[in-house]
C-alpha positions as a printed Julia matrix, in Angstrom:
116×3 Matrix{Float64}:
 12.14  -11.37   7.59
 14.99  -10.58   8.37
 16.4   -10.37   4.86
 20.2   -10.65   5.0
 22.55  -10.0    2.1
 26.29  -10.51   2.31
 28.33   -9.04  -0.55
 31.97  -10.11  -0.74
 34.91   -9.6   -3.06
 35.72  -12.48  -5.38
 39.28  -12.47  -4.03
 37.83  -13.88  -0.78
 36.34  -17.01  -2.39
 38.72  -19.33  -0.55
 39.17  -17.14   2.53
 35.58  -16.39   3.6
 33.44  -19.18   5.08
 30.13  -17.77   3.93
 27.87  -20.64   5.04
 29.51  -20.75   8.45
 29.09  -17.0    8.77
 25.37  -16.88   8.01
 24.71  -19.88  10.26
 26.47  -18.08  13.11
 24.81  -14.75  12.26
 21.22  -16.0   12.49
 21.28  -16.58  16.28
 22.9   -13.16  16.76
 20.07  -11.56  14.8
 17.46  -13.48  16.8
 18.99  -12.53  20.15
 19.64   -8.89  19.29
 16.4    -7.82  17.62
 13.89  -10.47  18.74
 13.55  -12.11  15.33
 12.71  -15.78  14.71
 15.37  -18.16  13.43
 13.04  -19.61  10.78
 12.42  -16.07   9.52
 16.09  -15.37   8.78
 16.78  -15.52   5.04
 20.38  -15.03   3.96
 22.11  -14.9    0.62
 25.73  -14.28  -0.23
 26.74  -12.53  -3.41
 30.19  -12.68  -4.95
 31.25   -9.42  -6.54
 33.97   -9.58  -9.16
 34.47   -5.82  -9.14
 35.11   -3.82  -5.98
 37.13   -0.64  -5.77
 38.31    0.78  -2.48
 39.71    4.31  -2.41
 41.7     5.1   -5.51
 41.83    1.42  -6.45
 45.61    1.11  -6.22
 45.78   -0.98  -3.02
 45.02   -4.69  -2.83
 41.7    -4.57  -1.0
 38.64   -6.72  -0.54
 35.23   -5.99   0.91
 32.63   -7.82   2.95
 29.41   -5.83   3.4
 26.47   -7.2    5.36
 23.0    -5.7    4.97
 20.24   -6.77   7.32
 16.73   -5.57   6.51
 14.09   -5.79   9.24
 10.44   -4.93   9.63
 10.19   -1.49  11.26
  9.9    -1.09  15.0
 13.36   -1.85  16.38
 15.18    0.82  18.35
 18.13    2.49  16.66
 20.35    1.26  19.5
 19.39   -2.37  18.82
 20.06   -1.93  15.1
 23.46   -0.38  15.86
 24.34   -3.27  18.19
 23.35   -5.75  15.49
 25.44   -3.97  12.84
 28.47   -3.99  15.15
 27.99   -7.67  15.97
 27.51   -8.65  12.32
 30.7    -6.87  11.25
 32.75   -8.29  14.13
 31.45  -11.82  13.53
 32.47  -11.68   9.85
 36.11  -11.37  10.92
 35.82  -14.76  12.66
 35.03  -16.39   9.31
 37.79  -14.72   7.28
 41.2   -16.29   6.8
 44.05  -13.86   6.19
 45.13  -13.38   2.6
 48.72  -12.15   2.17
 48.88   -8.54   1.05
 45.1    -8.08   1.01
 43.37   -5.5    3.22
 39.81   -6.6    3.97
 37.23   -3.92   4.74
 34.21   -5.23   6.68
 31.03   -3.23   7.13
 27.42   -3.83   8.11
 24.16   -1.93   7.9
 20.84   -2.67   9.53
 17.87   -0.94   7.99
 14.08   -1.05   8.0
 12.16   -2.62   5.16
  9.76   -0.13   3.66
  5.99   -0.43   3.48
  6.11   -2.19   0.11
  7.71   -5.37   1.55
  5.59   -8.48   1.01
  6.24  -12.19   1.3
  4.27  -15.13   0.0
């Protein structure tokens, strides 16, 4: 814990430094919600199909989901979501004609979460 998933549009393959992003994100998570660096587990997932709006514009998406054990204040989770979304922009190169939508969500893991 935390479990971090970064979904991104395939059109960002060459424009999004995914490894750099998650390496920079881990300390932000640790500082914002009192997690441990060694507990941060991140994965990035390329999505070949994303549709934004009516699908007619050239758009791409980066969505970050951070799942934590319960107990953090809503304000801390909101600060982390804002920081995660803002940080993603630092690792995105512009792509001509492509609008990139960046979002982040921080949520609690439910009672079924286990690790081994």
